[in-house]
VEXZASE-536390 format. One record per residue (C-alpha): x, y, z; residue in one letter. Coordinates in steps of 0.02 Angstrom, whole numbers, padded with zeros to 5 digits, m for minus. Layout:
! VEXZASE-536390
[pt [X Y Z] "A"]
...
END
This chain:
! VEXZASE-536390
[pt [01785 m02242 00121] "M"]
[pt [01711 m02375 00012] "S"]
[pt [01787 m02414 m00149] "H"]
[pt [01627 m02340 m00232] "Y"]
[pt [01685 m02160 m00188] "E"]
[pt [01860 m02161 m00229] "T"]
[pt [01948 m02169 m00408] "N"]
[pt [01765 m02160 m00492] "L"]
[pt [01752 m01943 m00471] "D"]
[pt [01636 m01840 m00612] "K"]
[pt [01715 m01778 m00765] "N"]
[pt [01685 m01729 m00930] "K"]
[pt [01660 m01895 m01020] "A"]
[pt [01538 m01942 m00870] "N"]
[pt [01454 m01812 m00822] "Y"]
[pt [01355 m01660 m00913] "V"]
[pt [01228 m01545 m00832] "P"]
[pt [01074 m01582 m00904] "L"]
[pt [00996 m01430 m01038] "T"]
[pt [00828 m01458 m01121] "P"]
[pt [00960 m01373 m01259] "L"]
[pt [01028 m01523 m01294] "T"]
[pt [00848 m01569 m01371] "F"]
[pt [00861 m01441 m01490] "L"]
[pt [01041 m01467 m01544] "K"]
[pt [00977 m01676 m01586] "R"]
[pt [00834 m01616 m01682] "A"]
[pt [00939 m01489 m01798] "T"]
[pt [01078 m01647 m01789] "E"]
[pt [00994 m01791 m01870] "I"]
[pt [00806 m01730 m01933] "Y"]
[pt [00887 m01563 m02012] "P"]
[pt [00753 m01549 m02138] "N"]
[pt [00626 m01622 m02043] "Y"]
[pt [00464 m01472 m02029] "E"]
[pt [00474 m01411 m01828] "A"]
[pt [00375 m01280 m01823] "I"]
[pt [00197 m01202 m01948] "V"]
[pt [00141 m01025 m01901] "Y"]
[pt [00009 m00961 m02041] "E"]
[pt [00125 m00944 m02212] "D"]
[pt [00279 m00964 m02119] "R"]
[pt [00356 m01141 m02060] "S"]
[pt [00548 m01197 m02032] "Y"]
[pt [00655 m01331 m02038] "T"]
[pt [00747 m01422 m01878] "W"]
[pt [00936 m01319 m01951] "A"]
[pt [00821 m01158 m01974] "E"]
[pt [00741 m01154 m01793] "V"]
[pt [00911 m01175 m01721] "Y"]
[pt [01007 m01065 m01845] "K"]
[pt [00886 m00925 m01807] "R"]
[pt [00921 m00987 m01626] "S"]
[pt [01094 m00974 m01620] "V"]
[pt [01098 m00757 m01721] "K"]
[pt [00949 m00741 m01590] "F"]
[pt [01059 m00780 m01428] "A"]
[pt [01233 m00718 m01557] "S"]
[pt [01134 m00538 m01569] "A"]
[pt [01091 m00528 m01385] "L"]
[pt [01285 m00564 m01371] "S"]
[pt [01342 m00425 m01436] "K"]
[pt [01242 m00298 m01353] "I"]
[pt [01296 m00399 m01201] "G"]
[pt [01171 m00499 m01134] "I"]
[pt [01276 m00636 m01024] "Q"]
[pt [01247 m00776 m00902] "K"]
[pt [01107 m00707 m00753] "G"]
[pt [01050 m00569 m00878] "D"]
[pt [00850 m00554 m00881] "T"]
[pt [00770 m00554 m01063] "V"]
[pt [00608 m00547 m01056] "S"]
[pt [00453 m00578 m01194] "F"]
[pt [00299 m00512 m01202] "L"]
[pt [00217 m00617 m01369] "A"]
[pt [00084 m00738 m01459] "F"]
[pt [00095 m00900 m01450] "N"]
[pt [00193 m00863 m01622] "T"]
[pt [00403 m00948 m01667] "P"]
[pt [00485 m00801 m01579] "E"]
[pt [00405 m00845 m01428] "I"]
[pt [00471 m01060 m01452] "F"]
[pt [00640 m01001 m01521] "E"]
[pt [00649 m00912 m01364] "A"]
[pt [00651 m01058 m01258] "H"]
[pt [00853 m01097 m01367] "Y"]
[pt [00901 m00907 m01414] "S"]
[pt [00922 m00831 m01233] "V"]
[pt [00962 m00966 m01115] "P"]
[pt [01101 m00990 m01251] "M"]
[pt [01188 m00846 m01197] "T"]
[pt [01180 m00900 m01017] "G"]
[pt [01038 m00750 m00985] "A"]
[pt [00856 m00816 m00906] "V"]
[pt [00706 m00800 m01011] "L"]
[pt [00575 m00707 m00929] "N"]
[pt [00392 m00750 m01002] "T"]
[pt [00277 m00627 m00987] "I"]
[pt [00059 m00630 m00989] "N"]
[pt [m00010 m00533 m01122] "I"]
[pt [m00164 m00483 m01048] "R"]
[pt [m00077 m00400 m00867] "L"]
[pt [m00112 m00198 m00845] "D"]
[pt [00035 m00094 m00852] "A"]
[pt [00046 m00051 m00692] "N"]
[pt [00115 m00239 m00647] "T"]
[pt [00226 m00265 m00831] "I"]
[pt [00311 m00139 m00757] "T"]
[pt [00304 m00212 m00599] "Y"]
[pt [00404 m00384 m00679] "I"]
[pt [00506 m00291 m00766] "L"]
[pt [00559 m00173 m00621] "N"]
[pt [00602 m00323 m00514] "H"]
[pt [00659 m00469 m00644] "S"]
[pt [00792 m00335 m00682] "D"]
[pt [00764 m00350 m00857] "A"]
[pt [00892 m00273 m00961] "K"]
[pt [00770 m00340 m01164] "V"]
[pt [00598 m00354 m01163] "L"]
[pt [00524 m00426 m01350] "V"]
[pt [00357 m00385 m01373] "V"]
[pt [00231 m00395 m01503] "D"]
[pt [00132 m00238 m01565] "R"]
[pt [m00002 m00268 m01538] "Q"]
[pt [00029 m00269 m01388] "L"]
[pt [00076 m00050 m01368] "H"]
[pt [m00039 00011 m01281] "I"]
[pt [m00007 m00046 m01122] "E"]
[pt [00202 m00072 m01135] "V"]
[pt [00163 00120 m01180] "R"]
[pt [00105 00146 m01020] "K"]
[pt [00256 00037 m00949] "A"]
[pt [00382 00106 m01011] "L"]
[pt [00355 00271 m00935] "K"]
[pt [00365 00225 m00773] "N"]
[pt [00524 00124 m00778] "L"]
[pt [00656 00173 m00684] "D"]
[pt [00777 00133 m00797] "K"]
[pt [00821 00107 m00988] "E"]
[pt [00787 m00076 m01078] "I"]
[pt [00836 m00103 m01245] "T"]
[pt [00661 m00147 m01357] "I"]
[pt [00639 m00252 m01475] "I"]
[pt [00452 m00264 m01574] "D"]
[pt [00393 m00431 m01637] "I"]
[pt [00309 m00376 m01826] "N"]
[pt [00173 m00496 m01868] "D"]
[pt [00084 m00440 m01986] "K"]
[pt [m00044 m00605 m01944] "Y"]
[pt [m00084 m00470 m01813] "A"]
[pt [m00237 m00353 m01770] "D"]
[pt [m00196 m00249 m01878] "Q"]
[pt [m00294 m00110 m01830] "S"]
[pt [m00198 m00106 m01670] "K"]
[pt [00001 m00124 m01708] "L"]
[pt [00103 00005 m01668] "E"]
[pt [00293 00007 m01668] "K"]
[pt [00351 00004 m01490] "I"]
[pt [00568 00005 m01510] "G"]
[pt [00699 00045 m01622] "D"]
[pt [00714 m00107 m01667] "L"]
[pt [00623 m00262 m01736] "E"]
[pt [00650 m00429 m01715] "Y"]
[pt [00694 m00542 m01875] "E"]
[pt [00836 m00375 m01919] "S"]
[pt [00905 m00394 m01773] "F"]
[pt [00925 m00576 m01762] "L"]
[pt [01005 m00555 m01945] "N"]
[pt [01141 m00430 m01850] "T"]
[pt [01216 m00609 m01751] "G"]
[pt [01327 m00732 m01805] "E"]
[pt [01277 m00921 m01900] "E"]
[pt [01434 m00984 m01806] "N"]
[pt [01405 m00905 m01621] "F"]
[pt [01492 m01027 m01480] "D"]
[pt [01353 m01030 m01364] "W"]
[pt [01307 m01108 m01189] "Q"]
[pt [01291 m01216 m01107] "M"]
[pt [01251 m01218 m00935] "P"]
[pt [01409 m01216 m00801] "D"]
[pt [01281 m01312 m00674] "D"]
[pt [01116 m01383 m00721] "E"]
[pt [01048 m01294 m00566] "W"]
[pt [01065 m01140 m00661] "Q"]
[pt [00941 m01053 m00701] "S"]
[pt [00845 m01063 m00866] "I"]
[pt [00640 m00984 m00853] "S"]
[pt [00577 m00838 m00734] "L"]
[pt [00358 m00827 m00731] "S"]
[pt [00263 m00729 m00643] "Y"]
[pt [00134 m00802 m00535] "T"]
[pt [m00021 m00712 m00562] "S"]
[pt [m00019 m00620 m00405] "G"]
[pt [m00200 m00581 m00346] "T"]
[pt [m00180 m00521 m00225] "T"]
[pt [m00024 m00407 m00195] "G"]
[pt [00115 m00396 m00317] "N"]
[pt [00123 m00567 m00427] "P"]
[pt [00311 m00686 m00354] "K"]
[pt [00463 m00715 m00486] "G"]
[pt [00448 m00924 m00492] "V"]
[pt [00642 m00990 m00560] "V"]
[pt [00685 m01139 m00634] "Y"]
[pt [00826 m01211 m00696] "H"]
[pt [00909 m01320 m00830] "H"]
[pt [00873 m01485 m00723] "R"]
[pt [00679 m01490 m00695] "G"]
[pt [00653 m01412 m00857] "A"]
[pt [00751 m01594 m00937] "Y"]
[pt [00661 m01684 m00825] "L"]
[pt [00496 m01609 m00856] "M"]
[pt [00515 m01627 m01022] "S"]
[pt [00547 m01796 m01033] "T"]
[pt [00447 m01830 m00857] "G"]
[pt [00295 m01774 m00996] "S"]
[pt [00320 m01877 m01133] "S"]
[pt [00335 m02009 m01038] "V"]
[pt [00173 m01975 m00924] "A"]
[pt [00056 m01918 m01077] "W"]
[pt [00168 m02088 m01188] "N"]
[pt [00222 m01969 m01325] "M"]
[pt [00249 m02050 m01496] "P"]
[pt [00399 m01988 m01599] "N"]
[pt [00351 m01882 m01750] "R"]
[pt [00186 m01801 m01663] "L"]
[pt [00101 m01647 m01701] "N"]
[pt [00061 m01524 m01548] "F"]
[pt [m00034 m01381 m01575] "L"]
[pt [00005 m01217 m01422] "T"]
[pt [m00164 m01160 m01377] "I"]
[pt [m00072 m01169 m01178] "V"]
[pt [00004 m00979 m01211] "P"]
[pt [00191 m01017 m01219] "M"]
[pt [00215 m00864 m01081] "F"]
[pt [00119 m00976 m00942] "H"]
[pt [00230 m01112 m00838] "C"]
[pt [00333 m01098 m01025] "N"]
[pt [00166 m01189 m01113] "G"]
[pt [00209 m01309 m00971] "W"]
[pt [00365 m01328 m01035] "C"]
[pt [00334 m01415 m01209] "Y"]
[pt [00423 m01295 m01334] "P"]
[pt [00556 m01396 m01242] "W"]
[pt [00483 m01574 m01249] "T"]
[pt [00418 m01583 m01426] "I"]
[pt [00608 m01554 m01496] "P"]
[pt [00659 m01718 m01420] "M"]
[pt [00505 m01842 m01497] "L"]
[pt [00545 m01723 m01639] "N"]
[pt [00382 m01667 m01669] "G"]
[pt [00289 m01532 m01762] "R"]
[pt [00221 m01381 m01681] "T"]
[pt [00085 m01293 m01753] "V"]
[pt [00056 m01104 m01683] "C"]
[pt [m00115 m01025 m01636] "L"]
[pt [m00093 m00830 m01592] "R"]
[pt [m00252 m00832 m01515] "N"]
[pt [m00405 m00949 m01461] "I"]
[pt [m00533 m00963 m01585] "D"]
[pt [m00606 m01142 m01592] "V"]
[pt [m00670 m01128 m01741] "K"]
[pt [m00464 m01094 m01812] "K"]
[pt [m00439 m01240 m01685] "I"]
[pt [m00528 m01362 m01793] "F"]
[pt [m00444 m01291 m01961] "E"]
[pt [m00283 m01323 m01894] "L"]
[pt [m00317 m01511 m01802] "I"]
[pt [m00391 m01570 m02003] "D"]
[pt [m00259 m01469 m02087] "K"]
[pt [m00117 m01540 m02004] "F"]
[pt [m00137 m01694 m01930] "D"]
[pt [m00128 m01649 m01732] "V"]
[pt [m00121 m01776 m01628] "T"]
[pt [m00110 m01679 m01453] "H"]
[pt [m00136 m01532 m01372] "F"]
[pt [m00162 m01445 m01205] "G"]
[pt [m00277 m01335 m01138] "G"]
[pt [m00383 m01304 m00983] "A"]
[pt [m00558 m01339 m00954] "P"]
[pt [m00643 m01198 m01033] "I"]
[pt [m00573 m01202 m01202] "V"]
[pt [m00643 m01380 m01203] "L"]
[pt [m00817 m01277 m01144] "N"]
[pt [m00797 m01189 m01286] "M"]
[pt [m00742 m01321 m01404] "I"]
[pt [m00884 m01429 m01351] "T"]
[pt [m01003 m01265 m01358] "G"]
[pt [m00933 m01222 m01503] "A"]
[pt [m01092 m01221 m01654] "P"]
[pt [m01099 m01389 m01802] "E"]
[pt [m01028 m01247 m01920] "T"]
[pt [m00860 m01195 m01820] "D"]
[pt [m00843 m01396 m01812] "R"]
[pt [m00739 m01521 m01930] "K"]
[pt [m00761 m01696 m01899] "K"]
[pt [m00610 m01784 m01833] "L"]
[pt [m00491 m01903 m01950] "K"]
[pt [m00407 m01965 m01789] "H"]
[pt [m00410 m01984 m01601] "K"]
[pt [m00325 m01821 m01538] "V"]
[pt [m00267 m01831 m01364] "Y"]
[pt [m00315 m01691 m01219] "V"]
[pt [m00222 m01645 m01078] "L"]
[pt [m00306 m01538 m00964] "T"]
[pt [m00269 m01427 m00817] "A"]
[pt [m00278 m01246 m00717] "G"]
[pt [m00412 m01274 m00665] "A"]
[pt [m00533 m01428 m00593] "P"]
[pt [m00647 m01504 m00709] "P"]
[pt [m00798 m01541 m00707] "P"]
[pt [m00837 m01740 m00755] "S"]
[pt [m00975 m01693 m00892] "V"]
[pt [m00832 m01613 m00977] "I"]
[pt [m00752 m01791 m01014] "F"]
[pt [m00922 m01836 m01092] "K"]
[pt [m00945 m01704 m01205] "K"]
[pt [m00732 m01738 m01266] "M"]
[pt [m00749 m01915 m01299] "K"]
[pt [m00911 m01876 m01421] "A"]
[pt [m00822 m01740 m01526] "L"]
[pt [m00681 m01905 m01538] "G"]
[pt [m00559 m01822 m01411] "F"]
[pt [m00471 m01948 m01255] "E"]
[pt [m00426 m01816 m01104] "V"]
[pt [m00331 m01809 m00983] "M"]
[pt [m00309 m01718 m00816] "H"]
[pt [m00165 m01665 m00747] "V"]
[pt [m00106 m01543 m00586] "Y"]
[pt [00043 m01423 m00538] "G"]
[pt [00070 m01254 m00537] "L"]
[pt [00176 m01108 m00590] "T"]
[pt [00319 m01165 m00458] "E"]
[pt [00332 m01341 m00524] "T"]
[pt [00345 m01312 m00739] "Y"]
[pt [00186 m01345 m00755] "G"]
[pt [00073 m01538 m00741] "H"]
[pt [00159 m01669 m00599] "V"]
[pt [00009 m01766 m00553] "T"]
[pt [m00078 m01865 m00691] "Q"]
[pt [m00255 m01969 m00689] "C"]
[pt [m00169 m02111 m00740] "A"]
[pt [m00289 m02231 m00832] "W"]
[pt [m00286 m02419 m00703] "N"]
[pt [m00412 m02554 m00810] "D"]
[pt [m00463 m02576 m00660] "E"]
[pt [m00608 m02441 m00697] "W"]
[pt [m00647 m02514 m00884] "K"]
[pt [m00812 m02593 m00840] "D"]
[pt [m00881 m02461 m00735] "F"]
[pt [m01017 m02336 m00797] "D"]
[pt [m00992 m02179 m00900] "E"]
[pt [m01029 m02089 m00771] "D"]
[pt [m00926 m02142 m00632] "K"]
[pt [m00759 m02152 m00749] "L"]
[pt [m00811 m01954 m00771] "N"]
[pt [m00777 m01949 m00583] "E"]
[pt [m00645 m02017 m00566] "I"]
[pt [m00554 m01924 m00740] "K"]
[pt [m00582 m01784 m00649] "A"]
[pt [m00478 m01816 m00515] "R"]
[pt [m00310 m01722 m00490] "Q"]
[pt [m00227 m01927 m00489] "G"]
[pt [m00057 m01961 m00470] "V"]
[pt [00140 m01912 m00462] "R"]
[pt [00217 m01906 m00659] "Y"]
[pt [00363 m01998 m00656] "P"]
[pt [00469 m01841 m00641] "N"]
[pt [00404 m01824 m00461] "T"]
[pt [00470 m01921 m00301] "E"]
[pt [00337 m01847 m00193] "G"]
[pt [00138 m01804 m00189] "V"]
[pt [00034 m01809 m00061] "T"]
[pt [m00095 m01731 00077] "V"]
[pt [m00037 m01682 00212] "L"]
[pt [m00117 m01595 00357] "D"]
[pt [m00021 m01448 00391] "P"]
[pt [m00032 m01409 00565] "E"]
[pt [00039 m01595 00603] "T"]
[pt [00153 m01611 00434] "M"]
[pt [00052 m01801 00454] "K"]
[pt [m00032 m01881 00289] "E"]
[pt [m00225 m01893 00289] "V"]
[pt [m00315 m02036 00287] "P"]
[pt [m00336 m02114 00112] "K"]
[pt [m00529 m02132 00157] "D"]
[pt [m00578 m01974 00040] "G"]
[pt [m00668 m01876 00148] "K"]
[pt [m00507 m01796 00264] "T"]
[pt [m00431 m01632 00199] "I"]
[pt [m00248 m01554 00184] "G"]
[pt [m00160 m01500 00084] "E"]
[pt [m00087 m01546 m00076] "I"]
[pt [00116 m01553 m00024] "M"]
[pt [00245 m01598 m00172] "I"]
[pt [00433 m01630 m00175] "R"]
[pt [00541 m01650 m00309] "G"]
[pt [00668 m01603 m00464] "N"]
[pt [00519 m01518 m00539] "V"]
[pt [00483 m01403 m00364] "V"]
[pt [00558 m01214 m00430] "M"]
[pt [00720 m01170 m00353] "K"]
[pt [00607 m01029 m00260] "G"]
[pt [00531 m00861 m00278] "Y"]
[pt [00659 m00700 m00357] "F"]
[pt [00741 m00609 m00213] "K"]
[pt [00606 m00666 m00099] "D"]
[pt [00678 m00766 00051] "K"]
[pt [00531 m00777 00145] "D"]
[pt [00419 m00814 00036] "A"]
[pt [00535 m00968 m00045] "T"]
[pt [00557 m01021 00133] "E"]
[pt [00360 m01033 00187] "K"]
[pt [00329 m01137 00029] "A"]
[pt [00467 m01272 00059] "M"]
[pt [00432 m01263 00253] "K"]
[pt [00460 m01428 00315] "D"]
[pt [00581 m01494 00177] "G"]
[pt [00398 m01457 00061] "W"]
[pt [00327 m01323 m00074] "F"]
[pt [00134 m01330 m00002] "H"]
[pt [00031 m01287 m00147] "S"]
[pt [m00107 m01204 m00064] "G"]
[pt [m00228 m01327 m00172] "D"]
[pt [m00367 m01419 m00018] "L"]
[pt [m00387 m01610 m00078] "A"]
[pt [m00448 m01769 00019] "V"]
[pt [m00324 m01940 m00061] "M"]
[pt [m00446 m02078 m00099] "H"]
[pt [m00421 m02290 m00028] "P"]
[pt [m00308 m02273 m00210] "D"]
[pt [m00185 m02178 m00159] "G"]
[pt [m00297 m02045 m00310] "Y"]
[pt [m00299 m01853 m00248] "V"]
[pt [m00419 m01769 m00273] "K"]
[pt [m00448 m01552 m00232] "I"]
[pt [m00594 m01495 m00136] "Q"]
[pt [m00544 m01315 m00179] "D"]
[pt [m00387 m01180 m00162] "R"]
[pt [m00375 m01127 00028] "S"]
[pt [m00438 m00962 m00003] "K"]
[pt [m00569 m01039 m00088] "D"]
[pt [m00641 m01155 00028] "I"]
[pt [m00787 m01100 00122] "I"]
[pt [m00836 m01097 00301] "I"]
[pt [m01024 m01128 00341] "S"]
[pt [m01099 m01147 00511] "G"]
[pt [m00922 m01250 00535] "G"]
[pt [m00945 m01332 00395] "E"]
[pt [m00818 m01340 00275] "N"]
[pt [m00878 m01342 00093] "I"]
[pt [m00799 m01380 m00080] "S"]
[pt [m00868 m01240 m00224] "S"]
[pt [m00782 m01346 m00352] "I"]
[pt [m00910 m01502 m00268] "E"]
[pt [m01050 m01373 m00334] "I"]
[pt [m00966 m01304 m00496] "E"]
[pt [m00950 m01503 m00550] "N"]
[pt [m01132 m01528 m00502] "T"]
[pt [m01191 m01358 m00588] "L"]
[pt [m01091 m01379 m00714] "S"]
[pt [m01232 m01537 m00789] "K"]
[pt [m01339 m01443 m00789] "H"]
[pt [m01391 m01451 m00984] "P"]
[pt [m01404 m01252 m01022] "S"]
[pt [m01242 m01202 m00886] "V"]
[pt [m01065 m01169 m01000] "S"]
[pt [m00979 m01089 m00845] "I"]
[pt [m00986 m01117 m00659] "A"]
[pt [m00918 m01031 m00524] "A"]
[pt [m00964 m01034 m00321] "V"]
[pt [m00900 m00945 m00197] "V"]
[pt [m00919 m00873 m00044] "A"]
[pt [m01052 m00751 00025] "K"]
[pt [m01088 m00658 00175] "P"]
[pt [m01192 m00730 00302] "D"]
[pt [m01278 m00667 00453] "E"]
[pt [m01346 m00829 00552] "K"]
[pt [m01203 m00941 00448] "W"]
[pt [m01057 m00871 00427] "G"]
[pt [m01032 m00922 00221] "E"]
[pt [m01146 m00991 00111] "V"]
[pt [m01113 m01020 m00061] "P"]
[pt [m01169 m00936 m00194] "C"]
[pt [m01160 m00958 m00389] "A"]
[pt [m01099 m00870 m00533] "F"]
[pt [m01198 m00945 m00697] "I"]
[pt [m01102 m00945 m00897] "E"]
[pt [m01285 m01011 m00983] "M"]
[pt [m01249 m01102 m01151] "V"]
[pt [m01334 m00957 m01299] "K"]
[pt [m01528 m01009 m01330] "D"]
[pt [m01567 m01124 m01174] "K"]
[pt [m01619 m01017 m01031] "P"]
[pt [m01623 m01061 m00869] "V"]
[pt [m01676 m00986 m00677] "S"]
[pt [m01605 m00977 m00504] "E"]
[pt [m01739 m01107 m00443] "N"]
[pt [m01721 m01221 m00607] "E"]
[pt [m01566 m01215 m00542] "L"]
[pt [m01572 m01195 m00343] "I"]
[pt [m01708 m01378 m00377] "D"]
[pt [m01557 m01465 m00494] "F"]
[pt [m01420 m01448 m00345] "C"]
[pt [m01543 m01537 m00223] "K"]
[pt [m01548 m01690 m00317] "E"]
[pt [m01389 m01754 m00269] "T"]
[pt [m01313 m01608 m00134] "L"]
[pt [m01317 m01582 00051] "A"]
[pt [m01434 m01463 00103] "G"]
[pt [m01301 m01337 00184] "F"]
[pt [m01183 m01389 m00011] "K"]
[pt [m01336 m01283 m00103] "V"]
[pt [m01314 m01105 m00171] "P"]
[pt [m01440 m01018 m00090] "K"]
[pt [m01426 m00843 m00243] "K"]
[pt [m01370 m00879 m00395] "V"]
[pt [m01332 m00739 m00516] "I"]
[pt [m01297 m00751 m00694] "F"]
[pt [m01160 m00642 m00796] "C"]
[pt [m01002 m00668 m00913] "E"]
[pt [m00857 m00745 m00792] "L"]
[pt [m00720 m00626 m00764] "P"]
[pt [m00536 m00750 m00830] "K"]
[pt [m00358 m00757 m00832] "T"]
[pt [m00282 m00782 m01006] "S"]
[pt [m00262 m00955 m00978] "T"]
[pt [m00447 m00986 m00931] "G"]
[pt [m00466 m00971 m00731] "K"]
[pt [m00613 m00883 m00684] "I"]
[pt [m00583 m00729 m00572] "Q"]
[pt [m00648 m00776 m00414] "K"]
[pt [m00543 m00635 m00294] "F"]
[pt [m00678 m00533 m00423] "E"]
[pt [m00840 m00621 m00383] "L"]
[pt [m00815 m00590 m00217] "R"]
[pt [m00781 m00409 m00227] "K"]
[pt [m00972 m00414 m00262] "Q"]
[pt [m01007 m00435 m00076] "F"]
END
């Protein structure tokens, strides 16, 4: 045995399990009186956030919540769900954040499947939650969030407990738990489940810690930044930013609902420097009427993810004073694991070419050990030619522990030592990844693979197109052909033939949509287009 392996063991002095809980403890000790979180007329310092989180953890402990239990939250972006990212794991329990737009049946499934013992829920969501609870096959403690800034016409009491009064049953000096092991589970997030029941994605303390540190490095996030919560904190734990921001002594500005006018107001009022959002949110910002906008006093940094952005969105956002970086990831990877990192070799490119490059998914984050494009059959890397399609594969400490109570799905997703994303992509000569499609969204017409994203990107450049979604339409001759669904820019009408002719200018004939349908596109709460709903029409 090497001397490097002798008498050099782990001990309490040199090895502590990594956990983002230490970020809040540090912020409280160093910056106790700094403003930590703001929501409407409420604001809390780091000392107050810490005290509230500890008291809520204590209150949960008093009703029997302990290590390995599940505590579910159905909440908007308010201080309560921010605090939950600390209070729940302080008990050793696992935080399960649930999408607020889910139907009652799916909520029932998640509460049953997750073994949830507590549900903390905003009263505005009472209609679907009441239906869900009727079908639940167990007793569960319900704690209401009673927010005066909720839609008062939709409020109704759900449980017998209320968040603030329940919190105040806890003790300020509660001896909360650090994880015994950094592999210990910290959160449970369910995938969108477009087919069948959603799968439960389990994160560990180590991954949450590394995602927080890696994100701050990849995005060059400074101390004392002002962060606007547009990404729902139920989605990949808000891309893990409730854990990242305390590490930087940043201030979190809560936005309950997506409202473009409110976004501009909050940026102006609180000197917001950073936020994240799906391309559809950026589209709403650039399409907002002048009366809803405020001129930016400084550059605002934006991450966009959730769907491949059309290249034109970078140009539109830049014109308003926003600097956008495209990132990519999945629920299974704690949020984003690649970034379109800036390269000085691009500085002399014309704007159109540069925006096309910015729309790539890019290269791996500093906290990600491996991101590549492999042939899923041979598991060999595809040529770096920008043409050969393979599947994005990911490896590292920010890949989930696995799917909750689903051994087969976990083994399938982790086959051959890589996480299989299901996203089809090419690798460019510079090593930057560019998604061509989800494997289920690729269009195969006459034996040719067609990227729906490429067509959507082309359509989005037309001045009358607000949002475009392209899916496969069955065809007797070709098997499948592209069909485009379009949301138009208000007061800028365009015809089907005009859009088809526009596509013909730059796309090969077999890629041109054979039909164009004008409608409001179905979307998830995070801005993803629900293509499975569009495909149902055929």
